[in-house]
N, CA and C atoms as an extended XYZ file, in Angstrom:
432
Properties=species:S:1:pos:R:3:atomname:S:1:resname:S:1:resid:I:1 pbc="F F F"
N        30.003       12.547       -2.154 N   UNK     1
C        28.595       12.557       -1.975 CA  UNK     1
C        28.118       10.857       -1.823 C   UNK     1
N        27.276       11.042       -0.720 N   UNK     2
C        26.755        9.599       -0.141 CA  UNK     2
C        25.642        9.385       -1.406 C   UNK     2
N        25.773        8.132       -1.906 N   UNK     3
C        24.544        7.862       -2.893 CA  UNK     3
C        23.623        6.799       -1.992 C   UNK     3
N        22.228        6.782       -2.697 N   UNK     4
C        21.078        6.217       -2.289 CA  UNK     4
C        21.516        4.672       -2.708 C   UNK     4
N        21.429        3.847       -1.559 N   UNK     5
C        21.460        2.210       -1.933 CA  UNK     5
C        20.256        1.670       -1.606 C   UNK     5
N        19.652        0.950       -2.245 N   UNK     6
C        18.347        0.211       -2.302 CA  UNK     6
C        18.682       -1.168       -2.226 C   UNK     6
N        18.400       -2.122       -1.167 N   UNK     7
C        18.552       -3.160       -0.853 CA  UNK     7
C        16.871       -3.848       -0.979 C   UNK     7
N        16.509       -4.642       -2.044 N   UNK     8
C        15.390       -5.383       -1.998 CA  UNK     8
C        15.330       -6.628       -1.387 C   UNK     8
N        14.684       -6.779       -0.311 N   UNK     9
C        14.583       -8.159        0.250 CA  UNK     9
C        13.278       -8.804        0.560 C   UNK     9
N        12.162       -7.964        0.424 N   UNK    10
C        10.950       -8.507        0.842 CA  UNK    10
C        10.194       -9.437       -0.200 C   UNK    10
N         9.004       -9.979        0.116 N   UNK    11
C         8.560      -10.736       -0.432 CA  UNK    11
C         7.633      -10.227       -1.996 C   UNK    11
N         7.746      -11.023       -2.916 N   UNK    12
C         7.474      -10.422       -4.556 CA  UNK    12
C         6.003      -10.425       -4.278 C   UNK    12
N         5.400       -9.182       -4.750 N   UNK    13
C         4.063       -8.940       -4.816 CA  UNK    13
C         3.518       -9.139       -6.303 C   UNK    13
N         4.233       -8.811       -7.203 N   UNK    14
C         3.522       -8.739       -8.563 CA  UNK    14
C         4.899       -8.511       -9.572 C   UNK    14
N         4.658       -8.870      -10.807 N   UNK    15
C         5.746       -8.453      -12.125 CA  UNK    15
C         4.608       -7.731      -12.683 C   UNK    15
N         5.045       -6.626      -13.159 N   UNK    16
C         4.341       -5.583      -14.227 CA  UNK    16
C         5.006       -5.386      -15.528 C   UNK    16
N         4.537       -5.438      -16.629 N   UNK    17
C         5.298       -5.295      -17.661 CA  UNK    17
C         4.641       -4.026      -18.450 C   UNK    17
N         5.509       -3.098      -18.964 N   UNK    18
C         4.876       -1.935      -19.844 CA  UNK    18
C         6.288       -1.516      -20.698 C   UNK    18
N         5.954       -0.764      -21.808 N   UNK    19
C         6.652        0.121      -22.525 CA  UNK    19
C         7.079        1.303      -22.616 C   UNK    19
N         8.315        1.606      -22.660 N   UNK    20
C         8.577        3.140      -22.678 CA  UNK    20
C         7.923        3.817      -24.014 C   UNK    20
N         7.385        4.735      -23.594 N   UNK    21
C         6.563        5.475      -24.644 CA  UNK    21
C         7.516        6.623      -25.082 C   UNK    21
N         7.157        7.205      -26.088 N   UNK    22
C         7.941        8.486      -26.472 CA  UNK    22
C         7.904        9.810      -25.680 C   UNK    22
N         6.709        9.780      -25.002 N   UNK    23
C         6.595       10.653      -24.073 CA  UNK    23
C         7.604       10.689      -22.563 C   UNK    23
N         7.748        9.225      -22.699 N   UNK    24
C         8.898        9.415      -21.691 CA  UNK    24
C        10.198        9.672      -21.283 C   UNK    24
N        10.600        9.624      -23.038 N   UNK    25
C        12.137       10.317      -23.316 CA  UNK    25
C        12.360       11.712      -23.025 C   UNK    25
N        13.228       12.165      -22.658 N   UNK    26
C        13.926       13.555      -22.306 CA  UNK    26
C        14.877       14.030      -23.401 C   UNK    26
N        15.333       14.930      -23.194 N   UNK    27
C        16.386       15.783      -24.167 CA  UNK    27
C        17.456       14.976      -24.185 C   UNK    27
N        17.928       14.210      -23.361 N   UNK    28
C        19.090       13.287      -23.397 CA  UNK    28
C        18.937       12.148      -24.235 C   UNK    28
N        17.609       11.756      -24.588 N   UNK    29
C        17.436       10.777      -25.447 CA  UNK    29
C        17.208        9.548      -24.726 C   UNK    29
N        16.788        9.491      -23.535 N   UNK    30
C        16.423        8.316      -22.564 CA  UNK    30
C        15.335        8.611      -21.685 C   UNK    30
N        14.917        7.557      -20.784 N   UNK    31
C        13.796        8.034      -19.971 CA  UNK    31
C        14.177        8.976      -18.958 C   UNK    31
N        13.451       10.235      -18.756 N   UNK    32
C        13.691       10.746      -17.594 CA  UNK    32
C        13.309       10.133      -16.198 C   UNK    32
N        13.965       10.982      -15.385 N   UNK    33
C        13.728       10.926      -13.959 CA  UNK    33
C        12.401       10.697      -13.739 C   UNK    33
N        11.662       11.630      -14.104 N   UNK    34
C        10.242       11.861      -13.806 CA  UNK    34
C         9.545       10.854      -14.280 C   UNK    34
N         9.842       10.211      -15.545 N   UNK    35
C         9.002        9.212      -15.900 CA  UNK    35
C         9.465        7.981      -15.401 C   UNK    35
N        10.479        7.760      -14.754 N   UNK    36
C        10.734        6.358      -13.956 CA  UNK    36
C         9.766        6.635      -12.810 C   UNK    36
N         9.402        7.735      -12.070 N   UNK    37
C         8.417        7.965      -11.175 CA  UNK    37
C         7.038        7.526      -11.716 C   UNK    37
N         6.678        7.571      -12.651 N   UNK    38
C         5.382        7.470      -13.306 CA  UNK    38
C         5.190        6.092      -13.653 C   UNK    38
N         6.423        5.338      -14.081 N   UNK    39
C         6.507        4.059      -14.354 CA  UNK    39
C         6.271        3.146      -12.960 C   UNK    39
N         6.891        3.431      -12.202 N   UNK    40
C         6.842        2.808      -10.708 CA  UNK    40
C         5.264        3.088      -10.163 C   UNK    40
N         4.923        4.018      -10.500 N   UNK    41
C         3.365        4.360      -10.163 CA  UNK    41
C         2.479        3.818      -10.748 C   UNK    41
N         2.430        3.349      -12.263 N   UNK    42
C         2.065        2.742      -12.990 CA  UNK    42
C         2.060        0.916      -12.437 C   UNK    42
N         3.093        0.520      -11.958 N   UNK    43
C         3.450       -0.539      -11.393 CA  UNK    43
C         2.554       -0.837      -10.352 C   UNK    43
N         2.626        0.196       -9.429 N   UNK    44
C         1.842        0.013       -8.154 CA  UNK    44
C         0.377       -0.067       -8.344 C   UNK    44
N        -0.436        0.835       -9.230 N   UNK    45
C        -1.481        0.614       -9.736 CA  UNK    45
C        -2.040       -0.508      -10.267 C   UNK    45
N        -1.124       -1.105      -11.229 N   UNK    46
C        -1.773       -2.379      -11.804 CA  UNK    46
C        -1.337       -3.727      -10.674 C   UNK    46
N        -0.638       -3.400       -9.752 N   UNK    47
C        -0.475       -4.558       -8.531 CA  UNK    47
C        -1.956       -4.051       -7.639 C   UNK    47
N        -2.140       -3.001       -7.432 N   UNK    48
C        -3.323       -3.108       -6.603 CA  UNK    48
C        -4.492       -3.482       -7.515 C   UNK    48
N        -4.687       -3.001       -8.767 N   UNK    49
C        -6.104       -3.439       -9.508 CA  UNK    49
C        -5.997       -5.228       -9.536 C   UNK    49
N        -5.087       -5.899       -9.592 N   UNK    50
C        -4.917       -7.251       -9.478 CA  UNK    50
C        -5.860       -7.804       -8.191 C   UNK    50
N        -6.032       -6.919       -7.409 N   UNK    51
C        -6.342       -7.313       -6.199 CA  UNK    51
C        -7.771       -6.648       -5.834 C   UNK    51
N        -8.063       -5.917       -7.117 N   UNK    52
C        -9.568       -5.543       -6.842 CA  UNK    52
C        -9.432       -4.102       -6.290 C   UNK    52
N        -8.485       -3.459       -5.857 N   UNK    53
C        -8.279       -2.330       -4.952 CA  UNK    53
C        -7.864       -0.919       -6.013 C   UNK    53
N        -7.991        0.358       -5.621 N   UNK    54
C        -7.359        1.406       -6.147 CA  UNK    54
C        -6.670        2.181       -5.115 C   UNK    54
N        -5.988        3.268       -5.693 N   UNK    55
C        -5.330        4.020       -4.674 CA  UNK    55
C        -6.277        4.911       -3.670 C   UNK    55
N        -7.443        4.968       -4.341 N   UNK    56
C        -8.346        5.574       -3.342 CA  UNK    56
C        -9.300        4.626       -2.578 C   UNK    56
N        -9.228        3.625       -2.992 N   UNK    57
C       -10.064        2.505       -1.995 CA  UNK    57
C        -9.666        1.146       -2.176 C   UNK    57
N        -9.241        0.876       -0.787 N   UNK    58
C        -8.880       -0.421       -0.455 CA  UNK    58
C        -9.633       -0.832        0.732 C   UNK    58
N       -10.960       -1.037        0.663 N   UNK    59
C       -11.847       -1.334        1.620 CA  UNK    59
C       -12.455       -0.122        2.240 C   UNK    59
N       -12.197        0.968        1.599 N   UNK    60
C       -12.747        2.072        2.088 CA  UNK    60
C       -11.612        2.980        2.390 C   UNK    60
N       -10.566        2.641        2.292 N   UNK    61
C        -9.029        3.098        2.723 CA  UNK    61
C        -8.482        3.784        1.403 C   UNK    61
N        -7.666        4.832        1.603 N   UNK    62
C        -6.826        5.130        0.549 CA  UNK    62
C        -5.368        5.219        0.803 C   UNK    62
N        -4.817        5.619       -0.208 N   UNK    63
C        -2.927        5.563        0.089 CA  UNK    63
C        -2.500        7.100       -0.297 C   UNK    63
N        -1.472        7.310        0.392 N   UNK    64
C        -0.892        8.638        0.024 CA  UNK    64
C         0.794        8.375        0.185 C   UNK    64
N         1.558        8.828       -0.905 N   UNK    65
C         2.828        8.594       -0.773 CA  UNK    65
C         3.324        9.297        0.391 C   UNK    65
N         4.358        8.809        1.215 N   UNK    66
C         5.062        9.808        2.441 CA  UNK    66
C         6.569       10.014        1.896 C   UNK    66
N         7.049        8.988        1.101 N   UNK    67
C         8.527        9.273        0.414 CA  UNK    67
C         8.862        8.449       -0.631 C   UNK    67
N         9.786        8.668       -1.465 N   UNK    68
C        10.292        8.218       -2.594 CA  UNK    68
C        11.779        8.174       -2.826 C   UNK    68
N        12.358        7.236       -3.027 N   UNK    69
C        13.769        7.141       -3.545 CA  UNK    69
C        13.891        6.207       -4.528 C   UNK    69
N        14.798        6.583       -5.554 N   UNK    70
C        15.425        5.886       -6.643 CA  UNK    70
C        16.656        5.884       -6.701 C   UNK    70
N        17.108        4.642       -6.950 N   UNK    71
C        18.352        4.573       -7.470 CA  UNK    71
C        18.759        4.182       -8.723 C   UNK    71
N        19.423        5.166       -9.579 N   UNK    72
C        19.310        4.771      -11.181 CA  UNK    72
C        20.700        3.818      -11.631 C   UNK    72
N        20.660        2.992      -12.351 N   UNK    73
C        21.764        2.097      -12.823 CA  UNK    73
C        21.983        2.071      -14.116 C   UNK    73
N        21.033        2.442      -14.999 N   UNK    74
C        21.329        2.488      -16.598 CA  UNK    74
C        20.169        3.238      -17.392 C   UNK    74
N        20.435        3.497      -18.117 N   UNK    75
C        19.551        4.316      -19.163 CA  UNK    75
C        18.200        3.323      -19.642 C   UNK    75
N        17.007        4.009      -19.853 N   UNK    76
C        15.930        3.143      -20.741 CA  UNK    76
C        15.844        3.949      -21.896 C   UNK    76
N        15.448        3.345      -22.961 N   UNK    77
C        15.338        3.859      -24.052 CA  UNK    77
C        14.033        3.872      -24.666 C   UNK    77
N        13.330        4.464      -25.580 N   UNK    78
C        11.899        4.409      -26.488 CA  UNK    78
C        12.023        2.827      -26.862 C   UNK    78
N        11.055        2.411      -26.782 N   UNK    79
C        10.282        1.318      -27.134 CA  UNK    79
C        10.885       -0.122      -26.184 C   UNK    79
N        11.969        0.353      -25.348 N   UNK    80
C        12.159       -0.482      -24.503 CA  UNK    80
C        10.992       -1.264      -23.813 C   UNK    80
N        10.944       -2.713      -23.599 N   UNK    81
C        10.059       -3.326      -22.749 CA  UNK    81
C        10.535       -3.715      -21.343 C   UNK    81
N         9.916       -2.790      -20.380 N   UNK    82
C        10.280       -2.609      -19.109 CA  UNK    82
C         9.355       -3.716      -18.093 C   UNK    82
N        10.264       -4.246      -17.611 N   UNK    83
C         9.681       -5.258      -16.499 CA  UNK    83
C        10.044       -4.503      -15.166 C   UNK    83
N         8.965       -4.425      -14.188 N   UNK    84
C         9.034       -4.046      -12.968 CA  UNK    84
C         8.448       -5.012      -11.850 C   UNK    84
N         9.472       -5.421      -10.760 N   UNK    85
C         9.052       -6.584       -9.629 CA  UNK    85
C         8.566       -5.612       -8.573 C   UNK    85
N         7.457       -5.699       -8.081 N   UNK    86
C         6.805       -4.994       -7.047 CA  UNK    86
C         6.933       -6.003       -5.765 C   UNK    86
N         7.891       -5.319       -5.044 N   UNK    87
C         7.799       -6.369       -3.476 CA  UNK    87
C         7.695       -5.688       -2.369 C   UNK    87
N         7.496       -6.166       -1.368 N   UNK    88
C         7.202       -5.481        0.104 CA  UNK    88
C         8.260       -5.204        0.796 C   UNK    88
N         8.076       -4.290        1.799 N   UNK    89
C         9.201       -4.097        2.695 CA  UNK    89
C         8.567       -3.815        4.325 C   UNK    89
N         9.077       -3.007        4.964 N   UNK    90
C         8.314       -2.929        6.300 CA  UNK    90
C         7.143       -2.413        6.174 C   UNK    90
N         6.446       -3.178        7.340 N   UNK    91
C         4.978       -3.096        7.353 CA  UNK    91
C         4.651       -2.498        8.780 C   UNK    91
N         3.974       -1.317        8.942 N   UNK    92
C         3.549       -0.992       10.338 CA  UNK    92
C         2.090       -0.766       10.506 C   UNK    92
N         1.593       -0.275       11.485 N   UNK    93
C         0.170       -0.294       11.731 CA  UNK    93
C        -0.700        0.375       10.870 C   UNK    93
N         0.165        1.385       10.569 N   UNK    94
C        -0.622        2.605        9.180 CA  UNK    94
C         0.190        2.862        7.913 C   UNK    94
N         1.392        2.077        7.865 N   UNK    95
C         1.849        2.436        6.969 CA  UNK    95
C         2.824        1.296        6.308 C   UNK    95
N         3.292        1.182        5.001 N   UNK    96
C         4.279        0.133        4.460 CA  UNK    96
C         4.948        0.448        3.540 C   UNK    96
N         6.334       -0.242        3.157 N   UNK    97
C         7.193        0.059        2.119 CA  UNK    97
C         6.921       -0.888        0.866 C   UNK    97
N         6.877       -0.139       -0.276 N   UNK    98
C         7.170       -0.940       -1.526 CA  UNK    98
C         8.400       -0.918       -2.004 C   UNK    98
N         8.688       -1.854       -2.754 N   UNK    99
C         9.957       -1.711       -3.313 CA  UNK    99
C        10.045       -2.031       -4.938 C   UNK    99
N        10.694       -1.492       -5.923 N   UNK   100
C        10.565       -1.890       -7.123 CA  UNK   100
C        11.710       -2.009       -7.730 C   UNK   100
N        12.134       -3.330       -8.613 N   UNK   101
C        13.175       -3.253       -9.463 CA  UNK   101
C        12.900       -3.605      -10.960 C   UNK   101
N        13.440       -2.277      -11.499 N   UNK   102
C        13.106       -1.985      -13.023 CA  UNK   102
C        14.202       -2.407      -13.786 C   UNK   102
N        13.789       -3.351      -14.702 N   UNK   103
C        14.576       -4.051      -15.921 CA  UNK   103
C        14.320       -3.856      -17.114 C   UNK   103
N        14.992       -4.064      -18.223 N   UNK   104
C        14.557       -4.355      -19.569 CA  UNK   104
C        15.660       -5.423      -20.139 C   UNK   104
N        15.078       -5.964      -21.003 N   UNK   105
C        15.945       -7.164      -21.810 CA  UNK   105
C        16.602       -6.580      -23.037 C   UNK   105
N        17.433       -6.487      -23.405 N   UNK   106
C        18.619       -6.194      -24.769 CA  UNK   106
C        19.329       -7.461      -25.273 C   UNK   106
N        19.186       -7.527      -26.370 N   UNK   107
C        20.030       -8.802      -26.736 CA  UNK   107
C        19.811       -9.624      -25.888 C   UNK   107
N        18.911      -10.155      -25.471 N   UNK   108
C        18.615      -11.583      -24.182 CA  UNK   108
C        19.601      -11.241      -23.047 C   UNK   108
N        19.910      -10.108      -22.669 N   UNK   109
C        20.508       -9.743      -21.659 CA  UNK   109
C        19.718       -8.627      -20.646 C   UNK   109
N        19.626       -9.158      -19.257 N   UNK   110
C        18.655       -8.167      -18.544 CA  UNK   110
C        19.458       -7.410      -18.029 C   UNK   110
N        19.109       -6.080      -18.214 N   UNK   111
C        19.736       -4.713      -17.671 CA  UNK   111
C        18.973       -4.108      -16.699 C   UNK   111
N        19.462       -4.006      -15.518 N   UNK   112
C        19.204       -3.409      -14.429 CA  UNK   112
C        18.950       -1.941      -14.843 C   UNK   112
N        18.009       -1.419      -14.510 N   UNK   113
C        17.675        0.230      -14.822 CA  UNK   113
C        17.679        0.944      -13.836 C   UNK   113
N        16.798        0.578      -12.620 N   UNK   114
C        16.384        1.313      -11.479 CA  UNK   114
C        15.934        0.322      -10.346 C   UNK   114
N        16.567        1.019       -9.165 N   UNK   115
C        15.644        0.415       -7.989 CA  UNK   115
C        14.767        1.470       -7.350 C   UNK   115
N        13.727        1.269       -6.664 N   UNK   116
C        13.170        2.248       -6.096 CA  UNK   116
C        12.255        1.909       -4.738 C   UNK   116
N        12.046        2.863       -4.084 N   UNK   117
C        10.986        2.783       -2.697 CA  UNK   117
C        10.384        3.222       -2.344 C   UNK   117
N         9.213        3.340       -2.242 N   UNK   118
C         8.097        4.305       -1.669 CA  UNK   118
C         7.398        3.753       -0.533 C   UNK   118
N         7.217        4.963        0.339 N   UNK   119
C         6.627        4.603        1.805 CA  UNK   119
C         5.034        4.993        1.382 C   UNK   119
N         4.406        4.108        1.970 N   UNK   120
C         2.927        4.447        1.396 CA  UNK   120
C         2.283        4.270        2.616 C   UNK   120
N         1.555        5.438        3.020 N   UNK   121
C         0.350        5.603        4.143 CA  UNK   121
C        -0.767        5.490        3.832 C   UNK   121
N        -1.928        4.778        4.769 N   UNK   122
C        -2.992        4.388        4.597 CA  UNK   122
C        -3.892        5.850        5.173 C   UNK   122
N        -4.901        6.367        4.295 N   UNK   123
C        -5.305        7.485        4.605 CA  UNK   123
C        -6.625        7.665        4.202 C   UNK   123
N        -7.434        8.235        5.017 N   UNK   124
C        -8.822        8.544        5.028 CA  UNK   124
C        -8.975        9.835        4.159 C   UNK   124
N        -9.212       10.141        3.058 N   UNK   125
C        -9.521       11.312        2.525 CA  UNK   125
C       -10.530       11.973        2.661 C   UNK   125
N       -11.771       11.661        3.445 N   UNK   126
C       -12.863       12.240        3.903 CA  UNK   126
C       -12.412       13.136        5.381 C   UNK   126
N       -12.074       12.344        5.961 N   UNK   127
C       -11.521       12.805        7.272 CA  UNK   127
C       -10.323       13.556        7.352 C   UNK   127
N        -9.320       13.055        6.251 N   UNK   128
C        -8.239       13.806        6.007 CA  UNK   128
C        -7.248       13.418        7.289 C   UNK   128
N        -7.346       12.057        7.752 N   UNK   129
C        -6.546       11.235        8.722 CA  UNK   129
C        -5.975       10.190        8.174 C   UNK   129
N        -4.550        9.752        8.761 N   UNK   130
C        -3.890        8.444        8.841 CA  UNK   130
C        -4.834        7.482        9.534 C   UNK   130
N        -4.954        6.410        8.964 N   UNK   131
C        -5.610        5.191        9.239 CA  UNK   131
C        -4.859        3.909        9.457 C   UNK   131
N        -5.445        2.940       10.019 N   UNK   132
C        -4.678        1.421        9.977 CA  UNK   132
C        -4.880        0.882        8.772 C   UNK   132
N        -3.673        0.105        8.344 N   UNK   133
C        -3.746       -0.588        7.203 CA  UNK   133
C        -4.850       -1.690        7.094 C   UNK   133
N        -5.806       -1.780        6.290 N   UNK   134
C        -6.915       -2.626        6.289 CA  UNK   134
C        -6.352       -4.043        6.174 C   UNK   134
N        -7.342       -4.979        7.003 N   UNK   135
C        -6.741       -6.309        7.113 CA  UNK   135
C        -6.562       -7.097        5.531 C   UNK   135
N        -7.431       -6.755        4.812 N   UNK   136
C        -7.368       -7.265        3.488 CA  UNK   136
C        -5.991       -6.946        2.796 C   UNK   136
N        -5.770       -5.720        2.914 N   UNK   137
C        -4.625       -5.206        2.368 CA  UNK   137
C        -3.320       -5.600        3.205 C   UNK   137
N        -3.411       -5.811        4.551 N   UNK   138
C        -2.339       -6.561        5.298 CA  UNK   138
C        -1.982       -7.962        4.714 C   UNK   138
N        -3.210       -8.535        4.585 N   UNK   139
C        -2.848       -9.942        4.233 CA  UNK   139
C        -2.205      -10.283        2.733 C   UNK   139
N        -2.825       -9.349        1.878 N   UNK   140
C        -1.971       -9.221        0.679 CA  UNK   140
C        -0.541       -9.057        0.849 C   UNK   140
N        -0.197       -7.957        1.733 N   UNK   141
C         1.219       -7.364        1.819 CA  UNK   141
C         2.135       -8.709        2.399 C   UNK   141
N         1.485       -9.398        3.433 N   UNK   142
C         2.494      -10.456        4.120 CA  UNK   142
C         2.210      -11.838        3.456 C   UNK   142
N         1.512      -11.912        2.162 N   UNK   143
C         1.547      -12.929        1.270 CA  UNK   143
C         0.460      -14.186        1.815 C   UNK   143
N        -0.505      -13.719        2.574 N   UNK   144
C        -1.358      -14.498        3.116 CA  UNK   144
C        -2.789      -14.973        2.144 C   UNK   144
């Protein structure tokens, strides 16, 4: 079986810190795969907030996720302090990629937990149509 391999090469956009909550823990006593999705969603929302944006309003434009891939490396546990580095990937006229490097520090050693990639499409929720990436967001993505 071919495994997903995610290579993160884009510009770093933000570093987000969060703690694993008890509600993130599954029956295996570690963070469930669905909770990893919530953790990267939180990182994306915090990154947007740093620029005065929300997923529903970036200069009048919203975002919709077109795809998601996660490459798991290690388990995360209740109480872990998680660091998520959000980076940019490919950018097109109407969409862009975000990459997430998820780590935790245990006994002064950084543990790689997961890498993820989301495809984000700019979307007008009123007209229900795909729209161009707003120039203000394009500048943020390009580090201008």
